[in-house]
N, C-alpha and C positions, 0 to 999 in steps of 0.2 A: 325421280329428275339426278339424284344422282347418280342411278344404275346411265339412265340418256348422257349423261356428262362425260361420263366411265367411255361409256361407246364410241361419242364424237369425238371422244384426245384418240382412240387406241385407234382409227376409222384414220381419224388427218397423221396420228405417229408412223401410220403404217406406208401412207401414198409417202410421208417426206423418206423415210428409210427404202421405199423405189426407189426415189431420186436422187438420195446421193451416197445413200446409207452398204449399199450393197458394192463388194472387192468385186465379186464374181456374176458375170449376168447367168441366166435363167440358161440350162440346159434347150433341144428342141422342145417344137414347139409342140401346145399337148396333142397337136393331130398326128404324133408318128403313133397313137393307140396306145396309148405307156401310160397309168396312174403317172400325174406324176406327185411328189410330196417336197416339201418346202422342208429347210432342214438348218437352222439357226443354230451358228457354229461361234463361238470366241476366238479361236486361236487366231491368229497372223504369224503371219513368217515356216521356220521349219516345220512348226505345231501343225498351223492351217495346212503346209503340203502335205505331211500323212496325213492328215484324215484325209485329203482332196486324195490320193491313190486308194482310202478304203471305200469311197464312195465311187471313184473309176472300178475300182474293178466288183465292183455290187453293180452297178450297171448297165457291165461288159457281159458278168453271169447272166442274164437274165433279160428277158422282154417283158415284161409285163410289169415294173416298177421303175419309176427315175427319179432318183435323186438329185433334187438344183439343191447344190451350199452353199448356202449365203452368209460373209464375217459378219457380223454383227457385235459392236461395240457396247457396253455394259448393255450386254444381251440378256441381263438382269430386270433388270429393272424395267427394259422395252419389252419383257417373255410379263408382265403383269400388266405392260397399258394394252397390251396389243389385246392379253386373254377378254381385258374388262370391256376393248372394241371388240369385241366375239371374234375377229381378226387372227387369230395366234399362227404359227407354224402347227406344220404336224410332228417336228422333230426337237428339241432343244437339248441344247451342250449350257450344265451347268455349273457347277463345284459340287458336292459334296456339304458342304453348309447353309444352301437356301434350301434346302431340302422340308427343314422340317417348318419354316416358313412358311414356304411354295402354299406345302403342303397342306399346313391349319388357316390359310386363307380361299382352300379347293381351288387350285391352279393346276393342280399332276394330276391327272387319271393316273389310276393304279391300276397295277402292270398284273397283280395276282392271277388274275386269271387268266394272262397270256403268258404271267409263264410254266402255269401247270397244263396249260392245251402243246407249247414247245417241250414240256418236260424239262424245263430248268430249273436249279433248285440252291440250295446252299453250297452242295458235298462239292459242286463245280466248280471252286469257287477258295480263295484265300477266303476262310470265314471272315475279318475284320473287313476287308470292302464290301461283302457282299450282306455284310451288316448295314453297313453306313448308309443305302441303301436305302434301309427298313427306315419307316415313321409311326412308332408305337400300332405298329404288328402288321403293319401294311407297306410293299412295294410298290414305292415312288418312281424306280430309276434303275438303271443298271449298268454298271461299269464302261468307262471308255477305258481314261489312263490313271492308275495308282502313282501313288507316292508315299516312301517310309523315307528317315531322316535320319541321319543319321551324323557321327563325329567327320570332319574330313581334319588329313593336317598334311605340315607344305615339310617332305621328306629331305631335303634340300635346309632348313632351316634347323631340322631337329638336329642334322647334321654339325652342324657348326655352333650350335650346342652343347655338342659332343652328348647328344640322347641318340637310341637305335632308332636309325628313321621305320626300322620296319617293327617296331616295338611303342603301338599308342598310347596312351594313358587309355586304363580301364574304372580305372576309379574315381569318384566327384577328386578326393583327395591327390590323386596321380597327378587330375586336371590341373589341380594348381598347382601343387611344383613345378611339372613340364609348364605354366604358364608362368609362373615367377623366373625359370629356367631362360626360356627364352627371354621375356623380357628385354627391354633396352633403351637406353636414352642416351640420350646425345652430352657433350659439352655444359652444355647447359643447363641439364636435369629435364630438356624436353621426352618425352616419349616419339620413341622414333620406329620402337617394333613391342609389339604387345601380342602375348604369346596366347590368350584365347579372349573374348568378351562377351559378356550373358545380352550387350545390346546388339549385339554384327551379327544377323543382319536387322533382328529388330523386327521379325512376323510375327514369336514365336513368343510375344510378354507374358501370356498368358498362362501358359505353359510348362512353369521352371518347375508347380509343386508338386506339379506331374512327374516329374523325374525323381521326387522323392517320395512315390506313391501315395500323391495323393489325387483329389478330382474335386471339380469345381460346383458339385451338384446330386446328390443323390438319388437321381431319377425318378424323383416321385415331387415332394413336397418340401424337400429343405433343400438350401441355398448350401456349402460349404466352403464359403471363399477361405475363409481363416482358421482350417484346421487345425492342429500345430502342425501335425508333415504338411503341404500347406507355406505356414508360418516359416518353415523350417528352407523350402525353395527357396524363399524371397529374402529369407535372411543367408542364405550363401551367393545372393544373388547384390546383394548391399556390399558384401563385404570386398569386392570388386573395388567397391567403388569407394568407401575408405583405404584402403589396400592402396591405392591405386591417385588417390584426387581424383572430384570426380571436376574441379576444373582443368586440369593437365589433363585428363582424358576428353574431353569435352575441345579442347585445345588440339586433340590429334586429332577424335575425330571428325572434324573440320574440315581436313583433309581424303576426305572417303572422296574416294565419287559415284558414277550412279554405280549397278550394280552388272547392269548388261554393259560390260565398258572395260578392258584396262586396267581403269583407275579402283576398278572394285579392292575394299579392302584383300580379302582374301588371293584373291590373284593378280596386285599389283606385292602381294608379302610385306605387308602391312600388319593382317594379323596371319598367327601360325597356325594357329587351330578355330576352329567353326562347325557349328550344326547347321547342315545343311539337307535337302530331297536330292532323291534320285539323278533327277538333274542336271546336277551339279555338276556330272563329267563334258555336257553338253556343251556350259559356257571356260571352262576350262582348255578345253581343245580349240574353241575358236580364237577366247580373248588368254590365254596363254599357254598356247600351244608346246613348250619347252618342259613347262614344270611338272618334278617330282611333287607327286602327293600317291595319300590312300582311302580308304574308308572304312572304320568298321561302328561298330554298333553304341549309341553313346557313354559313356561312364554313368556312373552309378554310384550312391552312396558305401566306403566300404562297412558298413554294419546294418545292408540290406542288401544281402543276393542275390535276394529272389528275382530283387529287381532289376536282374544283370541282362540284359539286349534289350531293356524296355524304348518303348518309340513312339513316336508319334505317325499317325498315319494320314491320309487324304485320299479321295479322289475327283475327275472329273465322271459328269456321269453323264447320260445319256434321259431325255425325259418327254411323255407326250403329254402334251399340254390338254387344257379341259377343252371342250369344244374345238378340237380339231375336224379336218371331215376325214384323214385317211386313217384312220388311225388300224386297223391292219395290215398295211400299206408299212406302215409308221412301227408299230415292230417288226419286221417283215426286216426291215433295217437294222435293226437295234437289237435284232437275235443273230444278221452276219455279220457285225460289229467285234459280238460276244463268243461270236465262236472263235479255233484258234486257228485257224490262219486269218478270219478280221484282226485280231487285235493279237496277232505276235506281227502285223505287216506294221501295225499299227503302232506296239509301242515301239517298236523298231529302229521308227521314222524319228518317234517320239528322243530317245534315247530313255526311256522308262520301262520298269517290267512289267510284266503281264497280273495282272488279278487273276488269272485264272489258275486251279491246282494241278491243272498240268501243264507245261511249257517242253517242247521240242526241242531233242539237243542240239541242231542249228540256227535256233535264237541265243541258246547259250553262250554255244563257240564260234557266235558272228556277232556275239555284239560291244558297241564300241565302247563301254562302259566298265573298266577291269575288275571290275566293286559289284557286278549285277548283285551275283550269289552273297551278299551282303542282306539289302536290300530288299532279297523276299527273305531272306532267315529272320530277318527280325518283321520284318511284315507278319508271319507268321505264325511269329509267339506270341503268346495269350497276354499280355503283358501290355499291350497295346494301348489309346488310347485317340480319341481325337475329340471336338472339341463337342461338348457337350447338347443332342440333342433335344433342342427349346429352339422354338419362334420367338423365344427374346435374347435369341442368342448376337447378334450385330450391338442393342446395348449392353452386354454382358464386357462383349468385347472391347468396346468403345473403357466402361469402367477399367478393368484389368489395367490397359492402356493407361490409364490418369494415375491409375494404385504403381505404374510396376516405375510410372516416371518421378511419380512424389518418392517411394523409397528410390529409387539409384539416386538420386540430388540431394537426400538427404530432410527430404520434409517428412516427412513423417514412418516410422518402424513400421517393417515388417507386418507386426501386431495390427497396428492404429491404418494402415490403410487399407490393407481385405477385412476387419473387421468395417467400418464404412462402408465399402462394398457389398456388403452381407450384408449388412442392413438394407442396404438401397435393394439390391435385388431380390431380395424376400422378401419387400414389400408389393415391386411389379408380379413375382411370380404368383404371393396371392391371391393379384385380383390377376392375373392372367388364367393362375386353377379356375377362380369365381364366374368370371364370364363364359371359361368354355361351362363349367355345369351349366348355367343356368343354360347356355345353346343347344343340350343336350336334352334337356328337360321339355326342353318347346316342341310342341309336336312336327 
């Protein structure tokens, strides 16, 4: 009964999508003799146009397959419903953070046989990005556009504070000292400029312990949220709230505008240093075109030099849903995107580096981000990290965001808040592993 209901929901959803959800109409009619495959993608704006250029090039260079690219909002939730309804697209663009949950739900088609036949292997990629497409030893995706993250700084503000604008902080201790030097208050004592804020932009609240050598999960049966190195990372976060005052920081942050606007805290010069991804160059060019800025690996604890150039990484991915009608043709398109030509066309258009091991000289020379090599180099380091590959990640992320707020607001110590997260997530992990074991025992 539930399966039938989900199928009906999926069909209704697909009808609604066809009526109001597409931002581009399908291509030529099926009578053209080509096999038409449907491709759902989340991107809009310049990111969507970059992928459309790749789709158009694929459609142009051969006469057997035609890709109909459709921009879909909330693509991840709509994929679940359309798959349950038996009407999924042939290709879908997701995030690597979706893969463990979707693979666990049997929504995605394993690609190992396709990759073997095509001769595609880990050696063709920057290893970190290939590994993000794997879950429990099975490949469920290939990368589309990747991202690594690093410190961005405002050179003009450095110069005004008497700091060398070409020399960013290299250690956490230097970051703290630079921040103190850059921070300004007005005559009434209100903050008007912060050197650095762990809450800006607030996208990686879960990751601060990882910059101190920690992790959130051992990959097996143990949650490690409150390990000593994780606690140290969040005590460092807490030190900013204590040093500058929670109330003062709340008032200061209330004046920040949207990320994609000239009122962005970094772009407007209210925060001098920020952790951001390779994509930040696009927003600087658009909203603060005269800004003098730089990018470098994020600082590391001075007593842990082995963590130099540690970086978080992520990637958008291309998948084939279970139930797709044109699997072989779908993989041919994914294969083209992952060719050097297709990938460089896409990543140049989105202002990112490619996930491939080989990069053309033209790509590097013509890239609009003057620091693109920084992001390539940190992605190649062995100490990269990403969110844990567990179907429980969305719950874990919510728990970490709540713990971060408790620590930041002084409602709990780092050890207390992270300890409570560990207890709750360990219980959830134990239940998940028990249920998984029962599923595997069934014939």
